C-alpha positions as CSV (number, residue, x, y, z in Angstrom):
1,M,84.2,151.9,97.9
2,K,86.3,148.8,99.0
3,V,84.5,146.3,101.2
4,P,86.7,143.5,102.7
5,F,85.1,140.2,103.5
6,L,86.3,140.5,107.1
7,D,88.4,143.2,108.8
8,L,90.1,141.7,111.8
9,H,92.5,144.6,112.0
10,K,89.7,147.1,112.5
11,Q,88.2,144.9,115.2
12,F,91.6,144.7,116.9
13,L,91.9,148.5,117.0
14,S,88.5,148.7,118.7
15,I,89.7,146.6,121.6
16,E,93.5,147.1,121.4
17,T,94.0,148.4,124.9
18,E,92.2,145.5,126.5
19,I,94.0,142.9,124.3
20,R,97.5,144.3,124.9
21,S,96.8,144.4,128.7
22,A,95.6,140.7,128.6
23,I,98.7,139.6,126.6
24,D,101.0,141.5,128.9
25,S,99.5,139.8,132.0
26,V,100.1,136.3,130.4
27,L,103.7,137.2,129.5
28,A,104.4,138.7,133.0
29,E,103.1,135.5,134.7
30,T,104.5,133.1,132.0
31,A,101.2,131.3,132.0
32,F,101.6,129.8,128.6
33,I,99.8,126.4,128.6
34,Q,96.4,126.1,130.2
35,G,96.6,127.7,133.6
36,K,94.8,130.7,135.2
37,Y,93.7,132.5,132.0
38,V,92.4,129.4,130.3
39,Q,90.5,128.4,133.4
40,E,89.0,131.9,133.6
41,F,87.9,131.6,130.0
42,E,86.5,128.1,130.4
43,A,84.3,129.3,133.3
44,A,83.2,132.4,131.5
45,F,82.4,130.6,128.3
46,A,80.5,127.8,130.1
47,E,78.3,130.4,131.7
48,Y,77.8,132.2,128.4
49,Q,76.8,129.0,126.7
50,Q,74.5,128.0,129.5
51,A,76.6,124.8,130.0
52,A,77.8,123.2,133.2
53,F,81.3,122.5,131.9
54,C,83.8,123.8,129.3
55,L,87.2,122.5,128.2
56,G,89.6,124.5,126.1
57,V,91.5,122.6,123.5
58,G,93.9,123.2,120.7
59,N,91.4,123.8,117.8
60,G,87.9,123.1,116.7
61,T,88.7,119.9,114.8
62,D,90.3,118.5,117.9
63,A,87.2,119.4,119.9
64,I,85.0,117.3,117.6
65,E,87.4,114.3,117.6
66,I,87.9,114.4,121.4
67,A,84.1,114.6,122.0
68,L,83.4,111.7,119.6
69,E,86.1,109.6,121.2
70,A,84.8,110.4,124.7
71,M,81.3,109.2,123.6
72,N,82.6,105.7,123.3
73,L,80.2,104.8,120.5
74,G,81.6,101.4,119.9
75,E,83.2,99.5,117.0
76,G,81.4,99.9,113.7
77,A,79.3,102.8,114.8
78,E,77.8,105.1,112.2
79,V,77.6,108.8,112.7
80,I,75.3,111.0,110.5
81,V,76.7,114.3,109.2
82,P,75.1,116.8,106.9
83,A,76.4,117.0,103.3
84,N,77.0,120.7,103.5
85,S,79.8,121.6,106.0
86,F,83.5,121.9,106.3
87,I,85.4,118.6,106.2
88,A,86.2,118.8,109.9
89,S,82.7,117.8,110.7
90,S,83.2,114.5,108.9
91,E,86.9,113.7,109.1
92,A,86.6,113.8,112.9
93,V,84.2,110.9,112.6
94,T,86.4,108.7,110.5
95,R,89.6,109.6,112.3
96,T,88.0,108.5,115.5
97,G,87.3,105.1,114.0
98,Y,83.6,105.5,113.1
99,R,81.8,105.4,109.8
100,V,80.4,108.6,108.4
101,V,77.0,108.6,106.7
102,F,76.0,111.8,105.0
103,C,72.4,113.2,104.9
104,D,70.8,116.0,103.0
105,V,70.3,119.6,104.1
106,D,67.2,121.7,104.4
107,P,66.5,124.0,101.4
108,V,65.7,126.9,103.7
109,S,68.3,126.9,106.5
110,Y,70.9,124.7,104.8
111,T,71.2,122.8,108.0
112,I,70.5,119.1,108.5
113,D,67.3,117.9,106.8
114,I,65.2,116.1,109.5
115,Q,63.3,113.7,107.1
116,D,66.5,112.6,105.4
117,L,68.2,112.2,108.8
118,K,65.5,109.8,109.9
119,A,65.8,107.8,106.6
120,R,69.6,107.3,107.2
121,I,69.3,105.7,110.6
122,T,70.2,102.1,110.8
123,P,70.9,99.7,113.8
124,A,74.5,100.8,113.5
125,T,73.7,104.5,113.9
126,K,74.9,105.8,117.2
127,A,75.2,109.6,116.9
128,I,74.3,112.7,114.9
129,V,76.5,115.7,114.2
130,A,74.2,118.7,114.1
131,V,76.1,121.5,112.3
132,H,74.8,125.0,113.1
133,L,75.9,126.3,109.7
134,Y,76.6,129.9,108.9
135,G,75.3,130.9,112.4
136,H,71.8,129.5,111.9
137,P,70.9,126.8,114.5
138,C,69.7,123.4,113.4
139,D,66.1,122.4,114.3
140,M,67.3,121.1,117.7
141,T,63.7,120.3,118.8
142,S,63.3,117.8,116.0
143,I,66.9,116.5,116.2
144,C,66.7,115.8,119.9
145,A,63.3,114.1,119.4
146,V,64.8,111.8,116.7
147,A,67.8,111.1,119.0
148,A,65.5,110.2,121.9
149,E,63.4,107.9,119.7
150,Y,66.4,106.0,118.4
151,G,68.7,106.2,121.4
152,L,71.3,108.4,119.7
153,K,73.8,110.9,121.0
154,V,73.9,114.4,119.5
155,L,77.1,116.4,118.9
156,E,76.5,120.0,118.1
157,D,79.2,121.4,115.8
158,C,79.0,125.1,116.7
159,A,82.2,126.2,114.9
160,Q,80.1,128.9,113.1
161,A,77.5,129.6,115.8
162,H,78.9,131.3,118.9
163,G,76.1,132.9,120.6
164,A,73.3,131.5,118.4
165,E,70.2,130.2,120.1
166,W,67.4,127.8,119.4
167,D,64.1,128.4,121.2
168,G,65.8,130.8,123.7
169,V,68.7,128.4,124.6
170,R,72.3,128.8,123.4
171,V,73.5,126.1,121.0
172,G,76.1,123.8,122.3
173,A,74.6,122.5,125.5
174,I,71.2,121.4,124.0
175,G,72.5,118.0,122.7
176,T,74.9,115.6,124.4
177,V,78.0,117.8,123.8
178,G,78.9,120.9,121.8
179,T,82.2,121.8,120.1
180,F,83.5,125.2,119.1
181,S,86.3,126.6,116.9
182,F,88.0,129.9,117.8
183,Y,89.8,130.2,114.4
184,P,90.6,133.9,114.0
185,G,87.8,134.5,111.5
186,K,85.0,133.2,113.7
187,N,82.5,135.5,115.5
188,L,84.6,134.7,118.6
189,G,88.1,134.2,117.2
190,A,91.4,133.8,118.9
191,Y,94.8,135.1,117.6
192,G,95.8,131.6,116.5
193,D,94.2,128.2,116.8
194,A,91.9,127.3,119.7
195,G,88.8,125.3,120.4
196,A,86.4,124.2,123.2
197,I,84.0,121.5,124.2
198,V,80.9,122.2,126.3
199,S,78.5,119.9,128.0
200,N,76.3,119.3,131.0
201,D,77.5,115.7,131.3
202,A,80.2,115.6,134.0
203,E,81.5,112.1,133.2
204,L,81.8,112.8,129.5
205,M,83.6,116.0,130.1
206,E,86.1,114.3,132.5
207,R,86.9,111.8,129.8
208,C,87.3,114.6,127.3
209,K,89.7,116.3,129.6
210,M,91.8,113.2,130.0
211,I,91.8,112.5,126.2
212,A,93.0,116.0,125.5
213,N,95.8,115.7,128.1
214,H,97.6,112.4,127.4
215,G,94.9,110.2,129.1
216,R,95.6,111.7,132.5
217,L,94.1,113.8,135.2
218,D,97.3,114.0,137.4
219,K,100.8,114.7,136.0
220,Y,102.1,111.2,135.5
221,D,99.0,109.1,136.2
222,H,98.0,108.0,132.7
223,Q,94.9,105.8,132.7
224,F,95.0,105.4,128.9
225,E,96.7,106.8,125.8
226,G,95.3,110.2,124.9
227,R,96.6,113.1,122.9
228,N,98.0,116.6,123.4
229,S,95.3,119.3,122.7
230,R,95.5,122.1,125.2
231,M,94.5,125.7,124.9
232,D,97.4,128.1,125.6
233,G,97.2,131.0,128.0
234,L,97.5,133.7,125.4
235,Q,94.5,132.5,123.6
236,G,92.5,132.1,126.8
237,A,93.3,135.6,127.8
238,I,92.5,137.0,124.4
239,L,89.2,135.1,124.2
240,N,88.2,136.3,127.6
241,V,88.5,139.9,126.4
242,K,86.6,139.2,123.1
243,L,83.8,137.2,124.9
244,R,82.8,140.4,126.6
245,H,82.1,142.0,123.2
246,L,80.5,139.0,121.5
247,D,76.9,139.9,122.0
248,G,77.4,143.4,120.7
249,W,79.2,142.0,117.7
250,I,76.4,139.6,117.0
251,E,73.9,142.4,117.2
252,R,76.0,144.3,114.7
253,R,76.1,141.3,112.4
254,N,72.3,141.0,112.6
255,L,71.9,144.7,111.8
256,I,74.1,144.3,108.7
257,A,72.0,141.2,107.7
258,K,68.8,143.2,108.2
259,T,70.2,145.9,106.0
260,Y,70.9,143.3,103.3
261,I,67.5,141.7,103.6
262,Q,65.7,145.0,103.4
263,N,67.7,146.3,100.5
264,I,68.5,143.4,98.2
265,H,65.7,142.6,95.8
266,Q,65.0,138.9,95.9
267,N,64.1,137.4,92.5
268,N,63.5,134.0,90.7
269,D,67.3,133.4,90.7
270,L,68.3,135.0,94.0
271,V,67.4,133.6,97.4
272,L,68.3,135.5,100.6
273,P,68.8,133.8,104.0
274,S,65.7,133.0,106.0
275,I,65.6,132.9,109.8
276,N,63.4,130.4,111.7
277,D,61.1,132.0,114.3
278,L,62.8,129.9,117.0
279,A,66.3,130.9,116.0
280,R,68.7,133.6,117.0
281,H,71.0,133.8,114.0
282,S,74.6,134.8,114.8
283,F,75.3,135.5,111.1
284,H,78.8,134.2,110.9
285,L,78.2,134.2,107.2
286,F,75.5,135.9,104.9
287,V,74.9,133.6,102.0
288,L,73.1,134.3,98.7
289,R,71.8,131.5,96.5
290,T,71.9,132.0,92.8
291,S,72.7,129.9,89.7
292,R,74.8,132.8,88.5
293,R,77.2,132.7,91.4
294,E,80.4,132.9,89.4
295,E,79.2,135.9,87.4
296,L,77.9,137.7,90.5
297,Q,81.2,137.0,92.3
298,K,83.2,138.4,89.5
299,F,81.0,141.5,89.3
300,L,81.4,142.1,93.0
301,N,85.1,141.5,93.0
302,D,85.5,143.9,90.0
303,H,83.9,146.5,92.3
304,E,86.2,145.7,95.2
305,V,83.7,143.8,97.2
306,A,85.3,140.6,98.6
307,T,83.3,137.4,98.6
308,G,83.7,133.7,99.5
309,I,82.2,130.3,98.7
310,H,81.3,128.0,101.6
311,Y,81.6,125.3,100.4
312,P,82.2,124.6,96.6
313,I,82.2,120.8,96.9
314,A,79.6,119.0,99.0
315,L,81.3,116.6,101.4
316,P,80.0,113.3,99.7
317,K,81.5,114.5,96.4
318,L,85.0,115.0,97.8
319,R,87.6,112.4,96.6
320,A,88.2,111.6,100.3
321,Y,84.7,110.1,100.4
322,E,84.4,108.4,97.0
323,Y,84.5,105.0,98.8
324,L,81.1,105.7,100.4
325,G,79.4,105.9,97.0
326,Q,77.0,108.7,98.0
327,Q,78.2,111.1,95.2
328,D,75.5,109.8,92.8
329,E,72.6,110.4,95.2
330,N,70.0,113.1,94.4
331,L,70.6,115.6,97.2
332,F,69.6,119.3,97.6
333,G,73.1,119.6,99.0
334,W,74.5,119.6,95.5
335,T,72.5,122.8,94.7
336,V,73.8,124.4,97.9
337,A,77.4,123.6,96.9
338,D,76.9,124.9,93.4
339,N,74.9,128.1,94.1
340,L,75.8,129.7,97.4
341,L,77.9,132.9,97.6
342,S,79.0,134.6,100.9
343,I,79.1,138.4,100.9
344,P,80.8,140.5,103.5
345,I,79.4,140.6,107.0
346,G,81.0,141.4,110.3
347,D,81.0,143.6,113.4
348,Q,83.5,145.9,111.6
349,M,81.1,146.8,108.8
350,D,79.2,150.1,108.5
351,I,75.6,150.3,107.3
352,E,77.0,152.2,104.3
353,D,79.1,149.2,103.4
354,A,76.0,146.9,103.4
355,A,74.0,149.4,101.4
356,Y,76.7,149.6,98.8
357,V,77.0,145.9,98.5
358,S,73.2,145.7,98.3
359,E,73.1,148.3,95.5
360,L,75.7,146.3,93.5
361,V,73.8,143.0,93.8
362,N,70.6,144.8,92.7
363,R,72.4,146.4,89.8
364,F,73.9,143.0,88.7
365,F,70.5,141.4,88.4
366,A,68.7,144.5,87.0
367,N,71.3,144.8,84.2
368,S,71.2,141.1,83.3
């Protein structure tokens, strides 16, 4: 049996008629940049995310940068980012002119560690980037409490957490602002690059809108220098179609995850994902933790099961951040980077696929 890591073609076939109709409408109306279809998606996604406002932008990294810039944190501001994430979470901080400070991650959820977060706060700290990694929400109750205590803003990086919830509330609009990526491989993916910003803060969102559109609200009335980061009509129309299917796809991902958890035998060198009682996990990724990652990955690949590593180098250990001097700290994030392996999960998978992968994982550890 061959099990791909993600089968976007199979997903497309399941919604092909709707997608082609949406694309045809955009082409017929030549609504290529922003416009009607983007506005419809912004309204629908804001409602879905339980947020007052949504702005479609060019991609998920732009979303973080624009949101950070709109926060106006001030010169010399420090922003705390978890050590285990994609570089977009941190490069957006430095490219906006702020200083990134990395904190450790929790050994159970792999999201931001609350105690280490508090230990990193200085008078220069102005914001926290809470990354809802792999689809599991951060402990937003504790993060918001810390933010309130120290007067900090909270940016929720939801690039992997469309539809995830913390204590019954969708992530993204719990903190100050939330950012999303619609990269094609996401749970809610476009057919190209796209991103979004959501918030309940009207003033902040107006500034985001201006930054993303050359510092203007009207065509030639530029109040400051901004940038060009606008969602195009085709992506808005496609995302509108796919949004209607998102909850069903998340349910399917959770069913596949449940199959893995029930069938894979955890042992002293194999840790499965754990779900906090307050969380709705959207399972963008299903990660195993083992010191024998490379051996297991080769074994699965030899049996035509695709795998991935997210992420093999913790952010503070990247050459891009050598200047910070955090690479010699003793962080659990190093263990995460060295030992996590992502196995296939997606709405296109069958229970039989998950059972087969489970059997292979069990066989690998039994034989060794």
